[in-house]
C-alpha positions, 0 to 999 in steps of 0.5 A, spaced: 939 576 674 933 578 678 926 576 677 921 582 677 914 582 680 909 587 679 906 589 685 901 595 684 899 601 680 901 607 683 899 614 683 904 620 683 904 623 690 899 618 693 903 614 699 906 607 697 910 603 701 916 598 699 919 595 705 916 600 710 919 606 706 914 611 702 917 612 696 915 618 694 918 621 700 925 620 698 930 621 692 929 616 686 936 615 683 936 612 676 941 606 676 941 607 668 938 600 667 933 598 663 929 592 665 924 587 661 918 586 665 911 584 663 905 588 663 900 585 668 894 587 664 896 585 656 902 581 658 906 585 653 913 586 655 916 593 657 923 596 658 922 600 664 928 604 668 931 601 675 931 606 681 934 606 688 932 609 694 938 610 699 936 611 706 941 610 712 937 604 714 937 600 707 937 601 700 930 599 696 931 597 689 924 597 684 922 598 677 918 604 675 914 605 668 908 608 665 903 603 661 899 607 657 894 613 659 898 615 666 898 608 668 904 607 672 907 600 674 911 598 680 915 592 680 920 589 686 925 584 686 921 577 687 924 575 694 921 583 696 915 581 693 913 575 697 914 579 703 909 585 701 904 580 700 
């Protein structure tokens, strides 16, 4: 089972790179999987959707969902998070 790490709050259509790919420039394929993550501020659990972006070079996987007040959180697998930070 993958461990998911919170990366950032993101804004719709504002460039955000995961593994060098701007997620807003690609179609997000919903995997139909709900992933339990922990909110970075509240510590509360949330169930968010897992998505994949497929490019000719690679596939990236991430979890995205809305906390409240329109704040969108993005999570990536822990091994990817290490490379981002």
